[in-house]
Backbone bond lengths (Angstrom), bond angles and torsions (degrees), N, CA, C in turn:
res aa  C-N    CA-C-N  psi(-1)  N-CA   C-N-CA  omega(-1)  CA-C   N-CA-C  phi
1 M - - - 1.459 - - 1.527 108.90 -
2 Q 1.316 118.04 129.59 1.452 123.08 -179.97 1.528 109.60 -90.15
3 H 1.335 115.07 161.84 1.445 119.81 175.50 1.520 109.08 -64.26
4 G 1.318 116.40 126.41 1.448 120.56 179.90 1.507 110.26 -115.44
5 Q 1.314 115.63 -156.96 1.449 120.85 -179.57 1.529 109.70 -64.19
6 G 1.338 116.24 129.76 1.450 119.88 -179.47 1.521 113.50 82.83
7 G 1.334 118.40 9.41 1.452 121.41 177.84 1.506 114.20 73.08
8 L 1.331 116.67 32.15 1.460 120.61 -179.88 1.528 109.38 -73.26
9 S 1.327 116.61 126.25 1.456 121.97 179.01 1.517 108.24 -152.76
10 V 1.347 115.85 168.50 1.460 120.59 178.07 1.520 110.32 -60.54
11 K 1.332 117.37 -42.40 1.461 121.75 -179.01 1.519 111.16 -63.24
12 A 1.351 116.15 -41.92 1.463 119.75 -179.00 1.521 111.39 -68.59
13 V 1.334 116.47 -38.33 1.461 120.01 179.25 1.518 110.56 -65.14
14 N 1.334 116.95 -45.23 1.465 120.30 179.56 1.528 111.92 -64.63
15 K 1.317 116.56 -32.97 1.460 120.88 -178.36 1.517 111.55 -70.92
16 H 1.337 116.58 -38.59 1.461 120.72 -173.72 1.529 112.12 -112.84
17 Y 1.329 117.22 20.59 1.466 119.45 -178.32 1.527 109.93 -65.59
18 P 1.337 117.94 128.09 1.473 119.75 -176.71 1.530 111.80 -74.64
19 D 1.314 115.77 121.64 1.464 121.27 176.34 1.531 107.51 -95.32
20 S 1.328 116.32 76.34 1.464 121.04 -172.11 1.515 110.92 -106.72
21 N 1.325 114.90 137.39 1.461 120.13 175.62 1.520 111.29 -67.29
22 E 1.344 117.05 -29.92 1.460 120.49 -178.50 1.521 111.19 -62.78
23 T 1.335 115.84 -43.86 1.463 119.47 179.55 1.519 110.83 -63.66
24 Q 1.321 116.88 -39.76 1.458 120.66 179.68 1.526 111.25 -67.22
25 Q 1.319 117.65 -36.97 1.455 120.35 179.32 1.524 111.67 -64.77
26 G 1.315 115.69 -36.72 1.457 118.33 -175.25 1.502 115.29 -91.87
27 H 1.333 117.93 -30.06 1.462 119.58 -168.78 1.525 114.21 -117.80
28 M 1.317 118.13 7.41 1.461 120.05 178.78 1.523 109.49 -85.83
29 Q 1.302 117.16 107.28 1.452 122.28 178.25 1.519 108.83 -125.16
30 A 1.313 116.15 125.08 1.460 120.25 -179.01 1.524 110.94 -70.17
31 Q 1.317 115.82 145.76 1.455 120.49 178.07 1.527 109.85 -71.38
32 R 1.300 116.44 140.94 1.459 120.81 -179.71 1.520 110.61 -62.29
33 Q 1.312 115.77 142.91 1.455 120.88 179.68 1.532 110.83 -77.74
34 G 1.325 115.73 142.50 1.455 120.64 175.02 1.515 115.66 74.62
35 V 1.343 117.38 15.59 1.469 119.47 -179.70 1.522 110.82 -66.36
36 R 1.333 115.97 -42.19 1.465 120.52 -179.62 1.530 108.65 -125.88
37 S 1.298 116.04 51.29 1.453 120.92 -177.54 1.531 110.92 -67.33
38 S 1.328 115.43 140.27 1.465 121.01 178.95 1.527 112.11 -96.74
39 K 1.316 117.09 0.83 1.452 120.39 -179.82 1.522 110.67 -78.11
40 L 1.319 116.14 139.10 1.455 121.25 178.44 1.518 109.22 -86.40
41 K 1.316 115.33 128.51 1.458 120.03 -179.56 1.525 109.81 -93.05
42 A 1.325 115.70 132.34 1.463 120.11 177.69 1.519 109.47 -71.25
43 R 1.311 116.01 132.61 1.461 120.55 -178.51 1.523 109.70 -121.13
44 A 1.314 115.32 128.23 1.462 119.74 178.39 1.522 110.40 -72.07
45 A 1.314 115.99 139.48 1.465 120.78 -179.10 1.525 110.25 -70.52
46 K 1.309 115.33 136.27 1.457 120.51 177.31 1.533 109.93 -76.52
47 P 1.332 117.89 154.64 1.472 120.11 -179.01 1.522 113.32 -56.33
48 E 1.339 116.55 -39.52 1.456 118.23 -177.97 1.521 111.98 -70.80
49 E 1.369 117.38 -20.59 1.445 120.19 -179.78 1.534 111.58 -77.82
50 T 1.317 117.06 -21.92 1.463 120.87 -178.47 1.523 112.67 -90.02
51 K 1.323 117.11 -5.73 1.458 119.57 -176.89 1.521 111.46 -70.30
52 D 1.319 114.59 -52.13 1.463 117.99 -174.91 1.527 108.32 -141.91
53 Q 1.321 116.94 81.21 1.446 120.79 -178.72 1.515 112.35 -76.40
54 N 1.323 117.16 -20.08 1.467 120.44 -179.50 1.523 111.83 -78.31
55 N 1.322 116.88 -25.03 1.464 120.77 -179.31 1.536 109.74 -126.42
56 P 1.330 117.04 71.36 1.469 118.76 -179.39 1.521 111.03 -69.35
57 E 1.315 115.18 151.27 1.462 120.16 178.24 1.523 109.78 -71.07
58 P 1.330 116.85 143.75 1.472 119.95 -179.87 1.530 111.14 -64.83
59 K 1.323 115.13 147.73 1.461 120.04 178.04 1.520 110.52 -70.55
60 Q 1.326 114.56 143.18 1.455 120.30 178.17 1.524 109.10 -103.29
61 N 1.315 115.91 145.72 1.462 121.33 179.91 1.523 111.63 -106.71
62 D 1.325 115.83 36.40 1.463 119.92 -179.42 1.522 110.45 -74.98
63 V 1.315 116.45 140.61 1.462 123.09 177.05 1.520 108.48 -125.56
64 F 1.309 116.72 127.71 1.455 121.81 179.25 1.528 108.32 -109.50
65 M 1.328 116.76 127.69 1.462 121.38 -176.91 1.523 109.90 -129.69
66 K 1.319 114.26 148.99 1.457 121.39 175.84 1.520 108.79 -139.44
67 I 1.310 117.01 129.53 1.460 121.66 -179.13 1.527 108.94 -97.06
68 I 1.331 115.21 123.99 1.464 120.96 178.40 1.526 107.76 -115.80
69 D 1.308 116.42 118.15 1.459 121.55 -178.95 1.532 109.11 -82.73
70 M 1.342 116.70 113.60 1.453 121.76 -178.46 1.522 112.37 -97.29
71 K 1.331 116.99 7.42 1.456 120.08 -175.28 1.525 110.90 -64.75
72 D 1.324 115.01 138.56 1.470 122.26 176.09 1.526 112.13 58.62
73 T 1.325 117.05 37.10 1.460 121.67 -178.53 1.522 109.75 -111.24
74 I 1.329 116.30 139.80 1.457 120.90 173.05 1.527 109.18 -124.69
75 Y 1.309 115.53 150.96 1.462 123.62 174.64 1.523 107.68 -121.11
76 T 1.321 117.65 143.00 1.459 120.75 176.70 1.522 110.62 -136.81
77 D 1.331 114.77 153.81 1.459 122.03 173.03 1.522 107.37 -166.29
78 Q 1.326 116.72 171.04 1.453 121.80 -177.08 1.531 110.17 -113.67
79 T 1.319 115.77 148.80 1.455 120.26 175.59 1.525 109.38 -81.16
80 G 1.323 115.25 175.60 1.454 119.76 172.72 1.520 110.99 -74.05
81 Q 1.314 115.72 178.89 1.462 121.55 -176.19 1.525 110.99 -72.28
82 F 1.328 116.23 131.61 1.465 121.11 178.14 1.524 108.53 -74.39
83 P 1.350 118.03 141.59 1.464 119.73 -175.33 1.523 114.52 -60.85
84 H 1.339 117.84 -28.22 1.464 120.87 -176.97 1.525 109.48 -118.28
85 M 1.334 115.52 133.05 1.460 120.19 177.95 1.524 109.65 -79.05
86 L 1.328 115.45 137.18 1.449 121.11 177.81 1.524 110.31 -72.17
87 S 1.323 116.20 159.95 1.461 120.22 178.13 1.531 110.93 -61.06
88 K 1.344 117.16 -26.24 1.457 121.28 177.52 1.524 112.41 -87.65
89 G 1.320 117.34 -2.34 1.452 121.30 178.77 1.509 114.78 96.05
90 N 1.336 118.56 3.62 1.462 121.36 -178.99 1.525 111.15 -76.17
91 R 1.346 115.75 137.40 1.467 120.58 177.39 1.523 112.09 -137.01
92 Y 1.328 118.23 -3.15 1.460 121.55 -177.90 1.530 109.46 -129.91
93 I 1.310 115.77 166.80 1.462 122.04 175.54 1.518 108.02 -131.97
94 M 1.320 116.28 127.44 1.459 120.44 171.44 1.527 107.69 -90.87
95 V 1.323 115.65 128.24 1.464 122.06 -178.95 1.519 108.80 -113.60
96 A 1.314 116.14 133.61 1.466 122.15 177.38 1.517 108.97 -129.47
97 I 1.320 116.03 146.05 1.469 120.46 175.69 1.517 108.72 -128.86
98 H 1.327 115.49 129.26 1.465 122.77 176.67 1.524 107.49 -96.37
99 I 1.326 116.49 118.80 1.468 120.57 -168.38 1.524 112.37 -65.16
100 D 1.330 118.77 -45.21 1.462 120.66 -177.17 1.527 111.70 -58.36
101 S 1.323 116.29 -48.85 1.460 120.58 -176.48 1.517 112.59 -86.92
102 N 1.346 117.76 -16.03 1.462 123.27 -174.91 1.524 111.10 63.49
103 Y 1.321 115.74 24.56 1.463 122.36 -176.21 1.520 110.22 -85.86
104 I 1.335 116.67 132.20 1.458 122.96 177.01 1.522 108.49 -103.51
105 A 1.326 116.24 121.89 1.461 121.86 177.93 1.517 109.31 -108.79
106 M 1.342 115.83 141.07 1.458 121.25 -179.74 1.526 109.48 -128.56
107 E 1.317 115.07 137.10 1.465 120.85 -179.44 1.525 108.61 -141.87
108 A 1.330 116.90 129.07 1.465 121.56 -179.84 1.527 109.99 -74.33
109 M 1.325 115.90 147.07 1.465 121.20 178.14 1.531 109.36 -143.48
110 K 1.334 115.80 153.36 1.462 120.90 -173.94 1.522 112.05 -76.68
111 N 1.311 117.48 -45.93 1.460 121.33 -176.09 1.517 108.82 -151.28
112 R 1.320 116.60 -175.49 1.462 121.25 -177.19 1.522 111.46 -105.22
113 T 1.324 116.85 26.53 1.459 120.28 177.16 1.523 110.19 -73.73
114 E 1.308 115.68 162.85 1.460 120.88 -176.46 1.522 112.01 -58.96
115 G 1.340 116.50 -48.71 1.458 119.83 -177.40 1.509 113.18 -63.27
116 Q 1.336 117.32 -41.47 1.453 121.17 -178.83 1.523 111.44 -68.75
117 M 1.326 117.40 -38.77 1.458 120.71 178.87 1.524 110.79 -66.19
118 M 1.328 116.87 -40.01 1.459 120.54 179.71 1.527 111.14 -66.50
119 E 1.333 116.27 -41.28 1.473 120.14 179.42 1.524 111.22 -64.53
120 T 1.339 116.57 -44.27 1.461 120.73 -179.78 1.519 111.18 -66.32
121 Y 1.333 115.83 -42.37 1.465 120.27 178.14 1.526 110.92 -59.89
122 Q 1.345 117.02 -42.52 1.464 120.20 -178.68 1.530 110.54 -65.71
123 N 1.336 117.14 -35.59 1.468 119.74 177.68 1.527 110.68 -62.48
124 I 1.327 116.89 -41.16 1.467 120.38 179.63 1.524 110.73 -66.64
125 V 1.327 116.20 -45.88 1.469 120.15 -179.87 1.526 110.95 -61.10
126 D 1.325 116.63 -42.41 1.468 119.81 179.52 1.522 110.98 -62.95
127 R 1.327 116.93 -39.81 1.468 119.48 179.35 1.524 111.52 -64.64
128 L 1.326 116.45 -42.84 1.463 120.15 -179.79 1.525 111.46 -67.55
129 K 1.338 116.40 -37.43 1.467 119.38 178.77 1.525 111.15 -67.86
130 R 1.338 116.86 -39.56 1.467 119.46 177.88 1.524 111.22 -63.20
131 A 1.334 116.40 -28.31 1.465 120.60 178.23 1.524 111.97 -79.23
132 G 1.333 117.13 -5.09 1.467 120.92 177.45 1.510 115.01 94.17
133 L 1.345 118.60 8.58 1.460 121.07 179.07 1.524 110.20 -81.39
134 T 1.309 115.60 143.59 1.464 121.21 176.75 1.520 109.23 -105.08
135 M 1.316 115.74 144.05 1.460 122.01 -178.01 1.519 108.86 -138.51
136 S 1.321 115.89 125.30 1.456 120.62 -179.80 1.518 112.76 -120.22
137 K 1.351 117.53 -11.29 1.458 120.44 -178.45 1.516 109.61 -145.13
138 H 1.337 115.12 140.53 1.462 121.66 -179.83 1.527 107.85 -127.74
139 I 1.321 116.29 123.17 1.464 122.04 179.32 1.520 107.94 -112.28
140 L 1.334 115.94 129.20 1.457 121.33 -175.88 1.514 110.01 -149.09
141 D 1.337 115.92 174.04 1.458 120.87 -179.96 1.520 110.84 -67.98
142 N 1.333 115.53 164.01 1.459 120.61 -174.03 1.522 113.44 -79.67
143 E 1.348 117.84 7.38 1.451 119.84 179.99 1.525 112.95 -90.03
144 A 1.317 117.63 8.33 1.458 121.65 -178.66 1.522 110.58 -68.07
145 S 1.326 115.94 138.69 1.461 121.62 -179.79 1.525 110.64 -81.95
146 V 1.306 115.35 170.83 1.470 120.83 179.61 1.523 110.18 -63.41
147 E 1.342 116.95 -42.62 1.459 120.53 -179.46 1.523 111.46 -65.93
148 F 1.338 116.52 -35.77 1.462 120.33 177.66 1.526 110.03 -63.88
149 K 1.313 116.79 -41.81 1.462 120.44 178.28 1.522 111.58 -63.88
150 K 1.336 116.53 -37.60 1.471 119.92 177.58 1.525 110.51 -65.48
151 L 1.338 116.65 -36.64 1.460 119.61 178.75 1.523 111.09 -65.92
152 I 1.328 116.87 -38.86 1.470 120.48 177.39 1.526 110.12 -60.92
153 Q 1.324 116.42 -45.03 1.464 120.39 179.25 1.527 111.54 -66.77
154 A 1.332 116.94 -33.27 1.463 120.27 178.38 1.524 111.63 -66.48
155 N 1.329 116.48 -24.03 1.460 121.03 176.39 1.519 112.49 -87.21
156 G 1.329 117.19 10.63 1.458 121.45 176.77 1.507 114.25 78.66
157 M 1.340 117.45 25.74 1.456 120.83 -179.20 1.526 110.37 -123.37
158 E 1.311 115.30 149.50 1.458 119.90 168.50 1.527 107.83 -93.87
159 Y 1.320 116.36 153.21 1.458 119.82 -176.95 1.520 110.57 -115.65
160 E 1.326 114.28 155.08 1.457 121.56 176.18 1.523 108.08 -139.91
161 L 1.316 117.17 131.90 1.455 122.33 -179.09 1.524 109.91 -100.04
162 V 1.314 116.24 134.91 1.463 119.50 177.35 1.527 108.21 -74.81
163 P 1.339 118.88 151.69 1.466 121.12 -179.48 1.524 111.38 -59.61
164 P 1.316 118.78 144.45 1.466 120.77 179.11 1.522 111.50 -62.73
165 G 1.321 115.56 138.95 1.456 120.77 178.80 1.510 114.94 80.35
166 D 1.336 117.64 2.70 1.464 120.72 -179.04 1.528 108.27 -125.07
167 H 1.326 116.47 73.55 1.453 120.58 -176.92 1.520 112.30 -70.04
168 R 1.318 117.47 -17.83 1.463 119.66 -179.92 1.521 111.82 -66.24
169 R 1.321 116.98 -18.41 1.466 120.12 177.63 1.521 111.80 -71.74
170 N 1.344 115.97 -17.64 1.455 120.45 179.74 1.525 108.73 -93.86
171 I 1.330 116.34 108.82 1.459 121.33 -174.62 1.526 111.83 -60.85
172 V 1.313 117.45 -26.56 1.460 119.95 -177.37 1.526 111.59 -67.04
173 E 1.330 118.83 -16.63 1.460 120.14 176.90 1.528 110.17 -60.07
174 R 1.308 117.04 -39.49 1.474 120.10 177.20 1.518 110.40 -72.17
175 A 1.329 116.70 -35.60 1.465 119.49 177.28 1.522 110.93 -65.17
176 I 1.337 117.16 -34.57 1.464 120.77 177.67 1.524 109.76 -63.97
177 Q 1.331 117.77 -42.37 1.471 120.53 177.38 1.526 110.48 -58.85
178 T 1.329 115.97 -44.53 1.467 120.25 -179.50 1.521 110.86 -65.01
179 A 1.334 117.08 -45.14 1.462 121.35 -178.31 1.524 111.18 -65.20
180 K 1.339 117.09 -41.87 1.463 120.54 -179.23 1.529 110.56 -66.57
181 A 1.333 117.36 -41.81 1.460 120.24 179.19 1.523 110.76 -61.81
182 H 1.327 116.35 -41.53 1.461 120.67 179.61 1.525 110.85 -66.72
183 F 1.321 116.82 -41.06 1.465 120.89 -178.63 1.532 110.85 -69.27
184 I 1.338 116.66 -37.08 1.466 120.02 176.94 1.528 110.28 -63.09
185 A 1.329 116.90 -39.33 1.459 120.18 178.00 1.524 110.74 -63.03
186 I 1.336 116.46 -39.35 1.469 119.94 178.34 1.527 110.25 -67.17
187 M 1.340 116.84 -44.24 1.462 120.16 179.60 1.525 111.52 -64.26
188 G 1.343 116.60 -29.12 1.457 120.00 178.84 1.514 113.28 -72.26
189 G 1.331 117.16 -15.34 1.461 120.62 -177.76 1.507 114.74 -106.66
190 I 1.336 117.79 2.74 1.460 119.68 -179.48 1.524 110.40 -78.07
191 S 1.307 115.37 162.66 1.459 120.72 -179.95 1.525 110.54 -67.76
192 A 1.327 115.51 150.54 1.462 120.22 178.62 1.523 111.80 -63.94
193 S 1.337 116.79 -21.73 1.458 120.53 -179.38 1.533 112.79 -89.94
194 F 1.331 117.08 0.97 1.473 119.77 -178.86 1.532 109.44 -68.39
195 P 1.340 118.08 129.22 1.478 120.41 178.63 1.530 110.06 -66.80
196 I 1.316 116.79 113.33 1.458 120.82 -173.76 1.522 111.60 -65.44
197 H 1.349 117.66 -21.42 1.461 119.44 179.86 1.534 112.44 -76.50
198 L 1.333 116.59 2.27 1.472 120.83 176.17 1.524 111.29 -109.02
199 W 1.347 116.51 24.87 1.464 120.03 -173.19 1.520 113.34 -59.70
200 C 1.326 117.70 -31.77 1.478 118.23 -175.84 1.524 112.07 -72.97
201 R 1.358 117.08 -13.92 1.467 118.75 175.38 1.525 110.91 -66.47
202 L 1.336 117.04 -16.23 1.462 121.40 -179.90 1.526 112.74 -89.58
203 L 1.341 117.20 -8.69 1.469 119.94 -176.37 1.526 113.30 -61.25
204 P 1.353 119.63 -43.45 1.474 118.01 178.31 1.520 112.96 -58.07
205 Q 1.339 117.01 -41.97 1.468 119.68 178.11 1.523 110.92 -66.62
206 A 1.345 116.53 -39.54 1.463 120.15 179.64 1.525 110.75 -63.18
207 E 1.327 116.63 -44.55 1.465 120.69 178.70 1.519 110.70 -63.87
208 H 1.326 116.45 -41.20 1.462 122.02 -178.49 1.530 110.54 -61.74
209 T 1.327 116.51 -54.60 1.468 119.96 -176.19 1.519 112.04 -68.95
210 L 1.337 117.16 -33.29 1.460 119.93 179.55 1.524 111.12 -62.99
211 N 1.327 117.32 -44.85 1.468 120.56 -176.62 1.521 113.09 -76.73
212 L 1.334 116.85 -16.07 1.465 119.10 171.03 1.520 111.13 -69.17
213 L 1.341 116.53 -23.30 1.461 121.58 -177.98 1.523 112.85 -93.40
214 R 1.329 117.41 -4.30 1.459 121.38 -175.76 1.526 110.67 -106.91
215 Q 1.343 116.08 143.67 1.456 121.13 177.81 1.517 110.75 -87.03
216 S 1.310 115.44 143.63 1.453 119.97 172.47 1.527 109.73 -71.14
217 N 1.320 117.52 140.92 1.462 120.15 178.50 1.525 111.83 -74.75
218 V 1.310 117.33 -34.06 1.463 121.04 -179.10 1.524 110.92 -78.45
219 A 1.329 115.96 -40.54 1.469 120.76 -179.88 1.525 108.48 -126.11
220 P 1.338 118.31 85.14 1.468 121.69 -173.44 1.520 114.90 -60.99
221 K 1.336 118.19 -15.50 1.460 120.00 -178.38 1.524 112.43 -82.98
222 V 1.313 117.73 -5.78 1.461 120.54 177.88 1.518 108.75 -121.96
223 S 1.303 116.27 160.42 1.458 121.09 -179.90 1.521 110.39 -78.18
224 A 1.332 115.37 163.82 1.461 119.79 176.25 1.524 110.14 -62.64
225 Y 1.329 116.70 -35.02 1.466 119.81 177.89 1.524 111.21 -63.86
226 A 1.347 116.04 -45.41 1.465 119.85 -179.68 1.524 110.98 -64.82
227 H 1.326 117.47 -34.54 1.467 121.09 178.30 1.530 110.63 -61.65
228 V 1.318 116.67 -36.37 1.468 120.29 -174.18 1.521 111.80 -93.70
229 H 1.334 117.18 -44.30 1.467 120.68 -172.03 1.522 114.44 -112.20
230 G 1.326 118.18 -2.93 1.457 120.06 -174.79 1.511 110.44 89.69
231 N 1.322 115.91 178.91 1.465 121.15 -176.81 1.525 110.72 -59.82
232 H 1.327 114.44 138.92 1.469 120.29 178.37 1.519 110.31 -74.19
233 N 1.327 115.51 135.52 1.461 121.03 178.31 1.528 108.53 -88.29
234 F 1.320 116.66 103.20 1.461 120.69 -177.18 1.529 112.91 -73.63
235 M 1.331 117.58 -5.35 1.463 120.74 176.32 1.532 111.17 -85.48
């Protein structure tokens, strides 16, 4: 890394690296076991493999490809229940990710009822539209109601439901992990006298700082925040 604006360098980063418990509380995730295991797994021979082992069929070099256009796509889902109820009655957070900008949006919600989910979803869509983002497709879990689907179409988007029991198909599940880890780190650094029932007042700051750390997918040289809101004013 070369010296950049403000004298940023490897030496300077190592010298002033923050050793904070808050960051460790929010962002410490253990690596999955067996991801790059060197152990050889015993595999039972298939019936067709035992028929003619002396004359195996030649290997084929076929490649199958499918192009999926992710442009103007958003994913949404809700977090679990927050341990403390807000003074306004909020206990959940709806998280959305816009694929082009890689921007994660967070909005507090009271419950998981149809009306509350639709209202929160519309608030997120309105914010993204005011920022100039375009959205043509919305992918969400299969628990969406008929009225929710009509609202998605009313916003000029088509919807797609992920298969039941396969939450990994919903990209926002990973965004929720990132958003929750970042928010936990922020909550770990607040004053002991901070009223915990006002936790959602911290969501705008959490969303702001989180997207400053994320790269835009369309323009990797700028942050997700800059892609949506323009350059951040550090003053």
